[in-house]
C-alpha positions as a Markdown table, in Angstrom:
| # | Residue | x | y | z |
|---|---|---|---|---|
| 1 | Met | 12.1 | 23.7 | 10.6 |
| 2 | Asn | 15.3 | 24.5 | 8.9 |
| 3 | Arg | 16.3 | 21.1 | 7.7 |
| 4 | Lys | 18.9 | 20.1 | 5.2 |
| 5 | Leu | 17.5 | 18.8 | 1.9 |
| 6 | Asn | 18.7 | 15.2 | 2.3 |
| 7 | Lys | 15.6 | 13.0 | 1.7 |
| 8 | Phe | 17.0 | 9.8 | 3.3 |
| 9 | Ile | 18.7 | 8.4 | 6.3 |
| 10 | Thr | 21.4 | 5.9 | 5.4 |
| 11 | Ala | 22.0 | 3.1 | 7.9 |
| 12 | Arg | 24.3 | 0.1 | 7.2 |
| 13 | Phe | 25.4 | -2.1 | 10.0 |
| 14 | Lys | 27.0 | -5.5 | 10.5 |
| 15 | Leu | 27.2 | -6.8 | 14.1 |
| 16 | Cys | 27.8 | -10.2 | 15.4 |
| 17 | Tyr | 27.7 | -11.4 | 18.9 |
| 18 | Gly | 27.1 | -15.1 | 19.9 |
| 19 | Glu | 24.8 | -16.8 | 17.4 |
| 20 | Phe | 23.1 | -13.5 | 16.5 |
| 21 | Glu | 24.0 | -11.5 | 13.5 |
| 22 | Leu | 22.6 | -8.1 | 12.5 |
| 23 | Ser | 23.1 | -7.4 | 8.9 |
| 24 | Ile | 21.3 | -4.2 | 7.7 |
| 25 | Asn | 21.3 | -1.9 | 4.7 |
| 26 | Leu | 18.5 | 0.6 | 4.9 |
| 27 | Arg | 17.6 | 4.0 | 3.3 |
| 28 | Leu | 14.9 | 5.6 | 5.4 |
| 29 | Pro | 12.9 | 8.7 | 4.6 |
| 30 | Asn | 14.0 | 11.8 | 6.5 |
| 31 | Ser | 10.4 | 12.6 | 7.5 |
| 32 | Gly | 7.4 | 11.0 | 9.1 |
| 33 | Ile | 7.4 | 7.8 | 11.3 |
| 34 | Ser | 9.4 | 4.8 | 10.2 |
| 35 | Val | 8.3 | 1.8 | 12.2 |
| 36 | Leu | 10.6 | -1.3 | 12.8 |
| 37 | Phe | 8.3 | -4.2 | 13.2 |
| 38 | Gly | 9.0 | -7.9 | 13.9 |
| 39 | His | 8.9 | -10.5 | 16.6 |
| 40 | Ser | 11.1 | -10.5 | 19.7 |
| 41 | Gly | 14.7 | -11.2 | 18.8 |
| 42 | Ser | 14.5 | -9.9 | 15.3 |
| 43 | Gly | 17.0 | -7.2 | 15.9 |
| 44 | Lys | 14.8 | -4.1 | 16.2 |
| 45 | Thr | 16.2 | -2.7 | 19.4 |
| 46 | Thr | 19.8 | -3.7 | 18.4 |
| 47 | Leu | 19.4 | -1.6 | 15.3 |
| 48 | Leu | 18.1 | 1.3 | 17.3 |
| 49 | Arg | 20.9 | 1.1 | 19.7 |
| 50 | Cys | 23.4 | 1.1 | 16.8 |
| 51 | Ile | 21.8 | 4.3 | 15.4 |
| 52 | Ala | 22.0 | 5.9 | 18.9 |
| 53 | Gly | 25.7 | 4.9 | 19.3 |
| 54 | Leu | 24.8 | 2.9 | 22.4 |
| 55 | Gln | 26.2 | -0.2 | 20.5 |
| 56 | Gln | 29.1 | -0.1 | 18.0 |
| 57 | Ala | 28.7 | -2.4 | 15.0 |
| 58 | Gln | 32.0 | -3.9 | 13.8 |
| 59 | Glu | 31.0 | -2.6 | 10.4 |
| 60 | Gly | 28.8 | 0.4 | 10.1 |
| 61 | Tyr | 27.9 | 3.6 | 8.1 |
| 62 | Leu | 25.2 | 6.1 | 9.4 |
| 63 | Glu | 24.4 | 9.4 | 7.8 |
| 64 | Ile | 21.7 | 11.7 | 9.0 |
| 65 | Asn | 20.9 | 15.1 | 7.5 |
| 66 | Gly | 24.2 | 15.1 | 5.6 |
| 67 | Ser | 26.2 | 14.4 | 8.8 |
| 68 | Val | 28.1 | 11.2 | 9.1 |
| 69 | Trp | 27.8 | 9.7 | 12.6 |
| 70 | Gln | 29.6 | 6.5 | 11.8 |
| 71 | Asp | 31.9 | 5.3 | 9.1 |
| 72 | Ser | 33.9 | 2.2 | 10.1 |
| 73 | Asp | 36.0 | 2.4 | 6.9 |
| 74 | Val | 37.6 | 5.7 | 8.0 |
| 75 | Gly | 37.4 | 5.2 | 11.7 |
| 76 | Val | 34.5 | 7.6 | 12.4 |
| 77 | Phe | 32.2 | 7.0 | 15.4 |
| 78 | Leu | 30.4 | 9.7 | 17.2 |
| 79 | Pro | 29.6 | 8.8 | 20.8 |
| 80 | Thr | 26.0 | 9.1 | 21.8 |
| 81 | His | 26.3 | 12.5 | 23.6 |
| 82 | Lys | 27.5 | 14.0 | 20.3 |
| 83 | Arg | 24.7 | 12.7 | 18.3 |
| 84 | Ser | 21.7 | 15.0 | 17.9 |
| 85 | Leu | 19.0 | 12.5 | 18.9 |
| 86 | Gly | 16.3 | 11.9 | 21.4 |
| 87 | Tyr | 15.7 | 8.5 | 22.8 |
| 88 | Val | 12.5 | 7.2 | 24.5 |
| 89 | Phe | 12.7 | 3.8 | 26.2 |
| 90 | Gln | 10.0 | 1.3 | 27.2 |
| 91 | Asp | 10.1 | 2.8 | 30.7 |
| 92 | Ala | 9.9 | 6.6 | 31.1 |
| 93 | Asn | 13.0 | 6.7 | 33.4 |
| 94 | Leu | 12.1 | 10.0 | 34.9 |
| 95 | Phe | 14.1 | 11.4 | 37.8 |
| 96 | Ser | 11.9 | 10.5 | 40.7 |
| 97 | His | 13.2 | 13.4 | 42.9 |
| 98 | Leu | 12.4 | 16.0 | 40.3 |
| 99 | Thr | 9.1 | 17.5 | 39.2 |
| 100 | Val | 8.0 | 17.3 | 35.6 |
| 101 | Arg | 9.2 | 20.8 | 34.9 |
| 102 | Glu | 12.6 | 20.0 | 36.4 |
| 103 | Asn | 12.8 | 16.7 | 34.4 |
| 104 | Leu | 12.3 | 18.8 | 31.3 |
| 105 | Asn | 14.8 | 21.5 | 32.4 |
| 106 | Phe | 17.3 | 18.8 | 32.9 |
| 107 | Gly | 17.2 | 18.2 | 29.2 |
| 108 | Leu | 17.5 | 21.9 | 28.4 |
| 109 | Lys | 20.7 | 22.1 | 30.5 |
| 110 | Arg | 22.3 | 19.6 | 28.3 |
| 111 | Leu | 21.0 | 21.5 | 25.2 |
| 112 | Lys | 22.6 | 24.7 | 26.4 |
| 113 | Ala | 25.9 | 23.0 | 27.1 |
| 114 | His | 25.9 | 21.3 | 23.7 |
| 115 | Pro | 23.7 | 23.2 | 21.3 |
| 116 | Pro | 23.3 | 20.8 | 18.4 |
| 117 | Arg | 21.4 | 23.1 | 16.0 |
| 118 | Pro | 19.7 | 26.5 | 15.7 |
| 119 | Pro | 16.4 | 26.7 | 17.7 |
| 120 | Ser | 13.3 | 25.4 | 15.9 |
| 121 | Lys | 9.7 | 24.7 | 16.5 |
| 122 | Gly | 10.7 | 21.1 | 17.2 |
| 123 | Gly | 12.7 | 22.2 | 20.2 |
| 124 | Asp | 10.4 | 25.0 | 21.5 |
| 125 | Phe | 9.6 | 24.2 | 25.1 |
| 126 | His | 6.1 | 25.6 | 25.3 |
| 127 | His | 5.1 | 24.2 | 22.0 |
| 128 | Ile | 6.1 | 20.7 | 23.1 |
| 129 | Val | 4.4 | 21.0 | 26.4 |
| 130 | Asn | 1.2 | 22.0 | 24.7 |
| 131 | Leu | 1.5 | 19.5 | 21.9 |
| 132 | Leu | 1.8 | 16.6 | 24.4 |
| 133 | Gly | -0.8 | 17.9 | 26.8 |
| 134 | Ile | 1.3 | 18.1 | 30.0 |
| 135 | Lys | 1.0 | 21.7 | 30.9 |
| 136 | His | -1.2 | 20.9 | 33.9 |
| 137 | Leu | 1.4 | 18.3 | 35.1 |
| 138 | Met | 4.4 | 20.6 | 35.3 |
| 139 | Glu | 4.6 | 20.8 | 39.1 |
| 140 | Arg | 3.8 | 17.1 | 39.8 |
| 141 | Met | 6.3 | 14.5 | 40.9 |
| 142 | Pro | 6.6 | 11.4 | 38.8 |
| 143 | Glu | 5.0 | 9.2 | 41.5 |
| 144 | Arg | 1.8 | 11.2 | 40.9 |
| 145 | Leu | 1.6 | 10.4 | 37.2 |
| 146 | Ser | -0.1 | 7.6 | 35.3 |
| 147 | Gly | 2.0 | 5.4 | 33.0 |
| 148 | Gly | 0.7 | 7.3 | 30.0 |
| 149 | Glu | 1.5 | 10.7 | 31.6 |
| 150 | Lys | 5.1 | 9.5 | 32.4 |
| 151 | Gln | 5.7 | 8.5 | 28.8 |
| 152 | Arg | 4.4 | 11.8 | 27.5 |
| 153 | Val | 6.8 | 13.6 | 29.8 |
| 154 | Ala | 9.6 | 11.3 | 28.6 |
| 155 | Ile | 8.8 | 12.1 | 25.0 |
| 156 | Ala | 8.8 | 15.8 | 25.8 |
| 157 | Arg | 12.2 | 15.5 | 27.5 |
| 158 | Ala | 13.6 | 14.0 | 24.4 |
| 159 | Leu | 12.1 | 16.6 | 22.1 |
| 160 | Val | 13.3 | 19.7 | 24.0 |
| 161 | Leu | 16.8 | 18.6 | 22.9 |
| 162 | Asn | 15.7 | 19.7 | 19.4 |
| 163 | Pro | 17.0 | 16.4 | 17.9 |
| 164 | Glu | 17.7 | 15.6 | 14.3 |
| 165 | Ile | 15.9 | 12.3 | 14.9 |
| 166 | Leu | 13.7 | 10.8 | 17.6 |
| 167 | Leu | 14.2 | 7.1 | 18.4 |
| 168 | Met | 11.4 | 5.3 | 20.3 |
| 169 | Asp | 11.9 | 1.7 | 21.6 |
| 170 | Glu | 8.5 | 0.2 | 22.2 |
| 171 | Pro | 7.3 | 3.3 | 24.3 |
| 172 | Leu | 3.9 | 1.8 | 24.9 |
| 173 | Ala | 4.9 | -1.8 | 25.8 |
| 174 | Ser | 4.5 | -1.2 | 29.6 |
| 175 | Leu | 1.1 | 0.4 | 29.3 |
| 176 | Asp | -2.3 | -1.2 | 29.4 |
| 177 | Ser | -4.7 | -1.0 | 26.6 |
| 178 | Lys | -6.6 | 2.1 | 27.9 |
| 179 | Arg | -3.3 | 4.0 | 28.5 |
| 180 | Lys | -2.1 | 3.1 | 25.0 |
| 181 | Gln | -5.2 | 4.6 | 23.4 |
| 182 | Glu | -4.6 | 7.7 | 25.4 |
| 183 | Ile | -1.2 | 8.3 | 24.2 |
| 184 | Leu | -1.4 | 7.2 | 20.5 |
| 185 | Pro | -3.2 | 10.4 | 19.4 |
| 186 | Phe | -0.3 | 12.4 | 20.9 |
| 187 | Leu | 2.2 | 10.3 | 18.9 |
| 188 | Ser | 0.2 | 10.9 | 15.7 |
| 189 | Arg | 0.2 | 14.6 | 16.4 |
| 190 | Leu | 4.0 | 14.6 | 16.7 |
| 191 | Asn | 4.2 | 13.4 | 13.1 |
| 192 | Gln | 1.7 | 16.1 | 11.9 |
| 193 | Glu | 3.2 | 19.1 | 13.7 |
| 194 | Leu | 6.9 | 18.5 | 14.1 |
| 195 | Asn | 9.3 | 17.9 | 11.2 |
| 196 | Ile | 11.4 | 15.4 | 13.0 |
| 197 | Pro | 11.9 | 11.9 | 11.6 |
| 198 | Val | 10.8 | 9.2 | 14.1 |
| 199 | Leu | 12.2 | 5.7 | 14.2 |
| 200 | Tyr | 9.7 | 3.6 | 16.2 |
| 201 | Val | 10.2 | 0.0 | 17.4 |
| 202 | Thr | 7.1 | -2.1 | 18.0 |
| 203 | His | 5.7 | -5.6 | 17.7 |
| 204 | Ser | 2.1 | -4.3 | 17.8 |
| 205 | Gln | 0.2 | -4.4 | 14.5 |
| 206 | Gln | -2.2 | -1.8 | 15.7 |
| 207 | Glu | 0.6 | 0.6 | 16.4 |
| 208 | Val | 1.9 | -0.1 | 12.9 |
| 209 | Ala | -1.5 | 0.7 | 11.4 |
| 210 | Gln | -2.0 | 3.8 | 13.4 |
| 211 | Leu | 1.5 | 5.4 | 13.3 |
| 212 | Ala | 3.6 | 4.2 | 10.4 |
| 213 | Asp | 4.3 | 6.1 | 7.2 |
| 214 | Tyr | 7.1 | 3.8 | 6.3 |
| 215 | Leu | 7.3 | 0.2 | 7.4 |
| 216 | Val | 10.4 | -2.0 | 8.0 |
| 217 | Leu | 9.8 | -5.7 | 8.6 |
| 218 | Met | 12.6 | -7.4 | 10.4 |
| 219 | Glu | 13.4 | -11.1 | 10.9 |
| 220 | Ala | 16.5 | -12.7 | 12.3 |
| 221 | Gly | 18.6 | -9.6 | 12.2 |
| 222 | Lys | 17.7 | -8.8 | 8.6 |
| 223 | Val | 15.3 | -6.6 | 6.7 |
| 224 | Gln | 12.5 | -8.8 | 5.3 |
| 225 | Ala | 10.9 | -5.8 | 3.5 |
| 226 | Ala | 10.7 | -2.0 | 3.6 |
| 227 | Gly | 8.5 | 0.5 | 2.0 |
| 228 | Lys | 5.5 | 2.8 | 2.4 |
| 229 | Leu | 2.9 | 1.5 | 4.8 |
| 230 | Ser | 0.1 | 0.9 | 2.3 |
| 231 | Glu | 2.3 | -0.8 | -0.2 |
| 232 | Thr | 4.0 | -3.1 | 2.3 |
| 233 | Leu | 0.9 | -4.1 | 4.2 |
| 234 | Ser | -0.7 | -5.3 | 0.9 |
| 235 | Arg | 2.3 | -7.3 | -0.5 |
| 236 | Leu | 1.2 | -10.9 | -1.1 |
| 237 | Asp | 4.6 | -12.3 | -0.6 |
| 238 | Leu | 4.8 | -11.1 | 3.0 |
| 239 | Pro | 3.3 | -12.9 | 6.0 |
| 240 | Leu | 1.3 | -9.8 | 7.1 |
| 241 | Ser | -1.1 | -10.2 | 4.2 |
| 242 | Gln | -1.8 | -13.8 | 5.3 |
| 243 | Glu | -2.7 | -13.1 | 8.9 |
| 244 | Arg | -6.3 | -13.0 | 10.2 |
| 245 | Asp | -5.9 | -9.4 | 11.1 |
| 246 | Ala | -4.5 | -8.4 | 7.7 |
| 247 | Ser | -5.6 | -5.0 | 6.7 |
| 248 | Ser | -5.2 | -2.0 | 4.4 |
| 249 | Val | -4.7 | 1.6 | 5.6 |
| 250 | Trp | -6.0 | 4.5 | 3.5 |
| 251 | Asn | -5.4 | 8.2 | 3.9 |
| 252 | Ala | -8.6 | 10.1 | 3.5 |
| 253 | Met | -10.2 | 13.5 | 4.2 |
| 254 | Val | -13.6 | 14.5 | 5.7 |
| 255 | Val | -15.8 | 16.1 | 3.0 |
| 256 | Glu | -19.3 | 15.8 | 4.3 |
| 257 | His | -21.4 | 15.2 | 7.3 |
| 258 | Glu | -24.8 | 13.5 | 6.7 |
| 259 | Thr | -26.3 | 14.5 | 10.0 |
| 260 | Glu | -29.8 | 13.0 | 9.0 |
| 261 | Phe | -28.2 | 9.5 | 8.8 |
| 262 | His | -25.4 | 10.0 | 11.4 |
| 263 | Leu | -22.8 | 9.4 | 8.8 |
| 264 | Thr | -19.6 | 11.1 | 7.7 |
| 265 | Arg | -18.3 | 10.9 | 4.1 |
| 266 | Val | -14.5 | 10.9 | 3.6 |
| 267 | Ala | -12.8 | 11.2 | 0.2 |
| 268 | Phe | -9.6 | 9.4 | -0.9 |
| 269 | Glu | -7.8 | 9.6 | -4.2 |
| 270 | Gly | -10.2 | 7.7 | -6.4 |
| 271 | Gly | -13.5 | 7.7 | -4.5 |
| 272 | Ser | -15.2 | 8.1 | -1.1 |
| 273 | Leu | -16.4 | 6.1 | 1.9 |
| 274 | Ser | -19.4 | 6.6 | 4.2 |
| 275 | Leu | -18.4 | 6.0 | 7.9 |
| 276 | Pro | -20.3 | 6.3 | 11.2 |
| 277 | Ala | -20.6 | 9.9 | 12.2 |
| 278 | Ile | -17.5 | 11.5 | 13.7 |
| 279 | Glu | -16.8 | 15.0 | 15.1 |
| 280 | Ala | -14.3 | 16.5 | 12.7 |
| 281 | Lys | -14.1 | 19.6 | 10.6 |
| 282 | Leu | -14.4 | 19.4 | 6.9 |
| 283 | Gly | -10.9 | 18.9 | 5.4 |
| 284 | Thr | -9.7 | 17.0 | 8.4 |
| 285 | Pro | -7.3 | 14.3 | 7.3 |
| 286 | Leu | -8.0 | 10.8 | 8.6 |
| 287 | Arg | -6.3 | 7.4 | 8.5 |
| 288 | Val | -8.9 | 4.5 | 7.7 |
| 289 | Gln | -8.2 | 0.8 | 8.4 |
| 290 | Ile | -10.0 | -1.8 | 6.4 |
| 291 | Tyr | -9.6 | -5.5 | 7.5 |
| 292 | Ala | -9.3 | -8.0 | 4.6 |
| 293 | Arg | -11.9 | -10.1 | 6.2 |
| 294 | Asp | -14.4 | -7.3 | 5.9 |
| 295 | Val | -14.0 | -7.0 | 2.1 |
| 296 | Ser | -16.1 | -9.1 | -0.4 |
| 297 | Ile | -15.9 | -9.1 | -4.2 |
| 298 | Val | -18.8 | -9.0 | -6.8 |
| 299 | Leu | -18.7 | -8.9 | -10.6 |
| 300 | Glu | -21.4 | -6.4 | -11.1 |
| 301 | Thr | -22.7 | -3.4 | -9.1 |
| 302 | Pro | -25.2 | -4.8 | -6.5 |
| 303 | His | -28.6 | -3.1 | -6.8 |
| 304 | Ala | -30.0 | -4.2 | -3.5 |
| 305 | Thr | -27.6 | -4.3 | -0.6 |
| 306 | Ser | -27.4 | -2.8 | 2.9 |
| 307 | Ile | -23.6 | -2.3 | 2.4 |
| 308 | Leu | -23.0 | 1.4 | 1.6 |
| 309 | Asn | -19.4 | 1.2 | 0.5 |
| 310 | Val | -19.3 | -0.4 | -2.9 |
| 311 | Leu | -16.4 | 0.6 | -5.1 |
| 312 | Pro | -15.0 | -0.3 | -8.5 |
| 313 | Ala | -11.7 | -2.1 | -8.3 |
| 314 | Ile | -9.0 | -3.9 | -10.4 |
| 315 | Ile | -7.4 | -7.2 | -9.3 |
| 316 | Val | -3.7 | -6.9 | -9.3 |
| 317 | Gly | -2.6 | -10.0 | -7.5 |
| 318 | Ile | -4.0 | -13.3 | -6.1 |
| 319 | Ser | -2.3 | -15.9 | -3.9 |
| 320 | Asp | -3.3 | -19.0 | -1.9 |
| 321 | Gly | -3.6 | -18.6 | 1.8 |
| 322 | Glu | -4.2 | -21.3 | 4.5 |
| 323 | Asn | -7.3 | -23.4 | 5.1 |
| 324 | Gly | -8.8 | -22.9 | 1.6 |
| 325 | Gln | -8.4 | -19.2 | 1.5 |
| 326 | Ser | -7.5 | -16.9 | -1.3 |
| 327 | Ile | -5.8 | -13.5 | -0.8 |
| 328 | Val | -6.7 | -10.9 | -3.4 |
| 329 | Arg | -4.9 | -7.7 | -3.8 |
| 330 | Leu | -6.9 | -4.9 | -5.5 |
| 331 | Glu | -6.5 | -1.3 | -6.5 |
| 332 | Val | -9.3 | 1.1 | -5.7 |
| 333 | Gly | -8.3 | 4.3 | -7.5 |
| 334 | Thr | -4.8 | 4.6 | -6.3 |
| 335 | Gln | -5.3 | 2.7 | -3.0 |
| 336 | Ala | -4.2 | -0.8 | -2.4 |
| 337 | Leu | -6.8 | -3.1 | -0.8 |
| 338 | Leu | -6.7 | -6.7 | 0.5 |
| 339 | Ala | -9.6 | -9.1 | 0.5 |
| 340 | His | -9.7 | -12.5 | 2.1 |
| 341 | Ile | -12.2 | -14.8 | 0.4 |
| 342 | Thr | -12.6 | -18.6 | 0.1 |
| 343 | Arg | -10.7 | -20.4 | -2.8 |
| 344 | Lys | -14.0 | -21.7 | -4.0 |
| 345 | Ser | -15.4 | -18.1 | -4.3 |
| 346 | Ala | -12.3 | -17.1 | -6.3 |
| 347 | Leu | -12.9 | -20.1 | -8.6 |
| 348 | Val | -16.7 | -19.4 | -9.0 |
| 349 | Leu | -16.0 | -15.8 | -9.8 |
| 350 | Asn | -13.2 | -16.7 | -12.2 |
| 351 | Leu | -11.0 | -14.0 | -10.6 |
| 352 | Lys | -7.8 | -13.2 | -12.5 |
| 353 | Ile | -5.2 | -10.5 | -12.5 |
| 354 | Gly | -6.4 | -7.4 | -14.5 |
| 355 | Lys | -10.1 | -8.2 | -14.0 |
| 356 | Ala | -12.5 | -5.3 | -13.2 |
| 357 | Val | -14.7 | -6.1 | -10.2 |
| 358 | Phe | -16.6 | -4.3 | -7.4 |
| 359 | Val | -15.6 | -4.5 | -3.7 |
| 360 | Gln | -18.1 | -4.3 | -0.8 |
| 361 | Ile | -16.5 | -2.9 | 2.3 |
| 362 | Lys | -18.6 | -4.1 | 5.3 |
| 363 | Ser | -16.7 | -2.2 | 8.0 |
| 364 | Thr | -14.0 | 0.3 | 8.6 |
| 365 | Ser | -12.1 | 1.8 | 11.6 |
| 366 | Ile | -10.8 | 5.3 | 12.1 |
| 367 | Leu | -7.3 | 5.3 | 13.4 |
| 368 | Asn | -7.0 | 9.0 | 14.4 |
């Protein structure tokens, strides 16, 4: 796509109503999926509405692709219909009297009336239809669609506008677990095939692990932390590292299928992992999730163990968790890894920052 070279989206907002105050100063990457994560009431949706122009902050500055959409210092505020964005809500909000094709064409009519940018792959009708797997649904009415199908159509309707940015406000919140698992791969493909930055709101840790390239943690209207997913998940000063489902997410690539043992070997920068066999071509990129509870630490290479994934690591941080637990942050090659062990184990092993150890990874999950 023909994008400007700006590498960041700048968003600064201050908004007060009642007892709630939103005070945000963010610089987000102008590519990939940036996830806004936090508990209900943390200000995620309010921030998204400010970016969309649906809510005007008393003080605000927003710049996307070199275009200033809001600058309260000089009185600039573009209304929503003049902002080149797509917005997907929790509910699909399809027009019930129109077919899927007609719902998509409704968006195209707006595009023709207010063409925001030159045509691109991101706004190509047929490419989007195929990408989201809705070609066979084009003549159906919304009442004949499942919840997941409705959301895919809603995403397609937003994308045919060829937006500068796609905003998604908990698009899977109304779906059951099965429907969520159906639609998540399509959201991952958006990131891989369309060069459109996505700002995605959720309170689901699984959606964070599966989709986020950049993570923004919000609490009480403020940014608690922001950074690349792998770095932010493994920060010992954040509550995510302390939770029972604390995990690390690694990017890897399929390099070998050991058909005899029903295993697949994937490589990452600094080593490789053996995983249960998957159907994927060599060279396929994967996202691997490793729960901290599934990582153990040993001082020497074990010579007799059923655990296949034993890797050298360096301890880069240790903190005390709850209930006699120690949280250890390690580096395996260039990858950050968390381990939850007992405080007694950390003492017996004399674990210290900078110490070279080995990690045993008992289990992994493929996220895409």
